[in-house]
C-alpha angles and dihedrals in degrees: 000000000000093000097088089050091053091050091051090051091050091049089051091051090052091050090051090055091059118093117210113218135177107229121214139167136226108187106317094331120104121216136178137205130190107269091227090068094055115090096176145326121234135184134217108353127157113265118205113212119232118219116242093007119149115273095257095052107093094189137262136303131205107233111183092324096318119113108221127186114233123212123199099228092197090061094040092054091042093240094140094138094054112110114246113240105226108331095256117130120232119184120198111204108213136176104237113185091329094314123108108231134171123224122198114223132170095241143344112228113188147296107286127203107207126181107244091226091059091064111095126195114258116263114274092243089060097051097038090088119079091230095059101056089108091072104095102173151333131232137174119246122174094341091310133100118244117203115211115216129202103212091192087069100035094093127059121230092259091050092051088053089054090051090052089054090051091049089053091051088047092054090050090050091051095051095043113106 
């Protein structure tokens, strides 16, 4: 009589061990981000450049009345030599440390359900540099490696300050007549 209940509990435990990720590509490289960070994914929207912004900040977009900074993830991750997939722009809107921020990627693949135990820590050589602390793990999916990124750590403190300045400019642009 208790057996079906035990099976349901086991199934629930297995589901809890699955991580849901949004998969995306930059060039030929595959990346993943926790689905809970992703607010939405948009295509082809006008991006307004911001004067004197850091190299990796593409500009800002107006998303339903909200001015959102947009970061070119290819430039931020220093993947400039990676071939672009098809020239289309995909923007993932994420909540990064309480700030809504857009990230340009080449394509968004799909929602992936990955067993948590299949995610391995990145090799020591990769995370030894200060600039790679945003790589949280690596896993194999369909004979390819998927690199998991922690977007809360992808920007340095100085870069977050710059984003705050851009957000302030964006609010001023929104209130201007």
